[in-house]
C-alpha positions as CSV (number, residue, x, y, z in Angstrom):
1,T,57.6,113.8,87.5
2,F,60.6,114.2,84.9
3,E,60.2,110.7,82.9
4,E,56.6,111.2,82.1
5,I,57.8,115.1,80.8
6,K,60.7,113.1,78.5
7,K,57.9,110.0,77.4
8,A,55.7,113.2,76.0
9,Y,57.7,115.5,74.7
10,R,59.9,112.6,73.0
11,K,56.0,111.2,71.4
12,Q,54.8,114.3,70.4
13,A,58.0,115.7,69.0
14,L,58.2,112.6,66.7
15,Y,54.4,113.1,66.1
16,W,54.5,116.5,64.9
17,H,58.0,116.8,64.1
18,P,58.3,119.2,60.4
19,D,60.4,116.5,58.8
20,K,57.4,114.2,59.0
21,N,54.7,116.6,58.3
22,R,55.1,118.0,55.2
23,Q,51.6,118.0,53.6
24,R,50.8,119.8,56.6
25,L,54.6,121.8,57.1
26,E,53.4,125.5,58.8
27,E,50.9,123.5,61.4
28,A,53.5,120.9,62.1
29,T,56.6,124.2,62.4
30,V,53.9,126.0,65.1
31,R,52.8,123.0,66.6
32,F,56.4,121.2,67.5
33,Q,58.1,125.1,68.3
34,K,55.4,124.6,71.3
35,I,56.2,121.6,72.0
36,T,59.8,122.3,72.5
37,E,59.0,125.1,74.2
38,A,56.5,123.2,76.7
39,F,59.4,120.4,77.3
40,D,61.9,123.3,77.4
41,T,60.1,124.6,80.2
42,L,58.5,121.8,82.3
43,F,61.8,120.1,82.1
44,D,63.6,123.2,84.3
45,P,61.9,123.0,88.1
46,E,62.8,127.2,88.3
47,R,61.4,127.7,84.6
48,R,58.1,125.6,85.3
49,S,57.4,127.8,89.0
50,S,57.9,130.8,87.2
51,Y,55.6,130.0,84.7
52,D,53.0,128.6,87.0
53,A,53.1,131.8,89.0
54,G,52.5,133.9,85.3
55,N,55.8,135.7,85.8
56,M,58.2,134.5,82.2
57,R,61.0,135.9,81.4
58,D,61.6,136.5,77.8
59,P,64.1,133.6,76.6
60,G,65.8,136.5,74.0
61,K,66.2,139.1,76.6
62,A,68.6,136.4,78.4
63,K,71.7,136.4,77.7
64,K,74.3,135.7,80.9
65,L,76.1,132.5,80.6
66,T,77.4,132.5,84.0
67,G,75.6,132.1,87.1
68,S,72.0,130.8,87.7
69,G,69.1,131.8,84.7
70,W,71.7,131.3,81.5
71,A,69.7,127.9,81.0
72,E,67.0,129.7,79.3
73,I,69.1,130.8,76.5
74,P,67.8,128.9,73.5
75,D,69.8,125.9,72.7
76,E,70.0,126.5,69.1
77,D,71.4,130.4,70.4
78,D,74.7,131.2,68.8
79,L,75.7,132.3,72.2
80,A,75.0,128.8,73.7
81,L,76.8,127.5,71.3
82,T,81.2,126.1,71.6
83,P,83.3,127.5,68.4
84,I,82.3,124.1,66.8
85,G,79.0,124.5,67.3
86,V,78.5,127.7,65.9
87,R,80.0,125.9,62.7
88,F,77.7,123.2,62.9
89,K,75.0,126.1,62.7
90,K,76.2,128.0,59.9
91,T,76.8,124.4,57.7
92,S,74.0,123.3,58.1
93,W,72.4,126.1,56.6
94,R,74.5,126.5,54.1
95,S,74.4,122.4,52.7
96,Y,70.3,123.4,53.1
97,V,70.2,125.8,50.9
98,A,73.0,124.5,48.5
99,S,72.0,121.2,47.5
100,Y,67.7,122.8,47.7
101,G,66.6,120.6,51.1
102,R,66.6,116.6,51.0
103,I,64.6,114.0,49.0
104,D,61.9,114.6,51.8
105,D,61.1,117.8,52.2
106,D,58.8,119.7,49.7
107,P,60.6,121.3,47.0
108,A,57.4,124.5,47.3
109,Q,58.7,124.5,50.7
110,I,62.5,125.4,50.3
111,V,63.5,128.5,51.9
112,E,66.3,129.8,50.0
113,D,66.4,133.5,51.1
114,D,67.3,134.8,54.5
115,R,64.6,137.6,53.9
116,D,62.3,135.5,53.8
117,P,59.9,135.4,57.1
118,R,59.6,131.4,57.1
119,A,63.7,131.7,57.5
120,P,64.2,132.1,61.6
121,A,61.8,128.7,62.5
122,E,63.4,126.9,59.2
123,K,67.4,127.8,60.2
124,I,66.2,126.0,63.8
125,R,64.8,123.6,62.4
126,I,67.8,122.3,59.7
127,F,70.5,123.0,62.8
128,W,68.5,120.3,64.6
129,R,68.7,118.1,61.8
130,Y,72.2,118.5,61.2
131,M,72.8,118.0,65.1
132,G,70.8,114.2,64.3
133,E,73.4,113.4,61.4
134,M,76.8,114.1,63.0
135,A,74.7,112.7,66.7
136,Y,74.8,109.9,64.6
137,K,78.9,110.4,62.6
138,E,79.9,110.4,66.5
139,R,78.0,107.6,67.8
140,D,78.8,105.6,65.0
141,E,82.8,107.1,65.2
142,S,83.3,106.6,68.6
143,D,84.3,104.1,70.8
144,T,82.7,105.2,74.5
145,S,79.4,104.9,75.6
146,D,79.7,108.3,76.7
147,W,79.3,109.7,73.6
148,V,76.5,111.5,74.2
149,K,78.0,113.6,76.6
150,Q,81.3,113.9,74.8
151,F,79.4,115.6,71.5
152,I,77.2,118.0,74.2
153,L,80.3,118.6,75.4
154,K,81.8,119.9,71.9
155,V,78.5,121.3,70.8
156,W,77.4,122.9,73.4
157,K,79.7,126.0,76.1
158,D,78.8,125.3,79.5
159,T,78.7,121.8,79.5
160,P,81.2,120.3,82.4
161,S,83.2,117.4,81.4
162,R,82.4,115.9,85.4
163,W,79.8,116.6,87.4
164,P,80.8,117.6,91.0
165,K,79.5,114.5,93.5
166,A,77.2,115.2,96.6
167,L,80.0,116.5,99.3
168,E,81.3,118.6,96.4
169,L,77.7,120.5,96.2
170,Q,77.0,120.5,100.2
171,Q,80.2,122.7,100.4
172,M,79.2,125.2,98.1
173,N,77.4,128.1,98.1
174,E,73.6,128.9,96.7
175,A,74.8,130.3,93.6
176,A,77.0,128.2,92.9
177,Q,74.9,125.1,93.6
178,Q,72.4,126.7,91.8
179,E,73.9,127.4,88.5
180,W,75.4,123.7,88.6
181,K,71.5,122.9,88.6
182,D,70.9,124.8,85.8
183,R,73.7,122.6,84.0
184,R,72.3,119.8,85.2
185,T,69.2,120.2,83.5
186,V,70.1,122.0,80.1
187,F,72.6,119.2,80.1
188,N,69.2,116.7,79.8
189,R,67.4,118.7,78.4
190,R,70.1,118.9,75.2
191,K,70.5,115.0,75.4
192,Q,66.5,114.6,75.0
193,K,66.5,117.0,71.7
194,V,70.2,115.5,70.2
195,L,68.7,111.6,70.8
196,L,65.2,112.8,69.2
197,H,66.8,113.9,66.0
198,L,69.0,111.2,66.3
199,D,65.6,108.8,65.7
200,M,65.1,111.4,63.2
201,H,68.3,111.1,61.1
202,E,67.8,107.3,61.6
203,N,64.3,107.4,59.6
204,Y,65.5,109.3,56.9
205,L,68.0,106.7,56.3
206,A,65.9,104.4,56.2
207,I,64.1,105.3,53.3
208,P,64.6,103.2,50.3
209,D,67.3,103.8,48.3
210,V,67.5,107.0,49.8
211,M,71.5,107.8,48.7
212,Q,70.5,106.6,45.0
213,L,67.7,109.3,45.3
214,E,69.8,112.4,46.9
215,Q,71.9,111.7,43.8
216,A,69.7,111.3,41.0
217,R,67.8,114.8,42.6
218,L,70.7,117.0,42.8
219,I,71.3,115.8,38.9
220,K,68.6,117.2,38.2
221,I,69.2,120.5,40.1
222,F,72.0,120.7,38.5
223,A,71.6,120.3,35.4
224,R,69.1,122.6,34.9
225,Q,71.8,125.3,36.3
226,A,73.9,124.2,34.1
227,I,71.2,125.3,31.5
228,S,71.0,128.3,33.0
229,G,74.8,129.3,33.3
230,K,74.6,128.8,37.1
231,R,76.8,126.6,38.8
232,S,76.5,125.1,42.9
233,A,79.9,124.4,44.6
234,L,78.0,121.2,45.9
235,L,78.8,120.0,43.0
236,D,82.7,119.0,43.6
237,S,81.4,118.3,46.8
238,V,79.6,115.1,45.9
239,G,81.7,114.2,43.1
240,I,79.2,115.7,40.2
241,V,81.1,116.5,36.6
242,M,78.2,117.9,34.1
């Protein structure tokens, strides 16, 4: 059932999330990517049927965002994101590079150059990390119980502000019904990923004295930069004067 798929995804994703496996990062990154791909396939009945039949298409070739089939676009693809979502994506990477990761990152594994072969996978990981952080803020600042829906609506295109009722669906043609089915599937898929990374962000915040440790880490990094004549723009944003 879909509930079993969600529970299995959550269990395995939390276990193999790269942020929790810094000592075996390469293995965890590969496994987490496979877990996410499996979840995306199993959670979508159409994609699961295609997979079982051996007819899976390359998701990188699915570029159309209207009509059935657009659900195959990866959730972190620019084509799936709203302008706010694209800004979040760019900000997540810039912040990661400027701050040299986080206190729970292995300094030896930090990716700073877009030409690094690890960069594509790392950008996806950092995007979702940032989604967890932004979802945490959205939840804390929201005064409604449907904050997850509002967050997804803000970040991803083709997220409906309301769902059609059963009678409305019955009056639609087959293509329209399929598109609404895709929308529901994609919405629930994104919701599970957002909630997973919200939990990961809470785990990060639960590190004892995390903010003090982060500031101390940044001071050391930027002190070295000052000695070498370099200065990061992040110095100003965190209020550090050298």
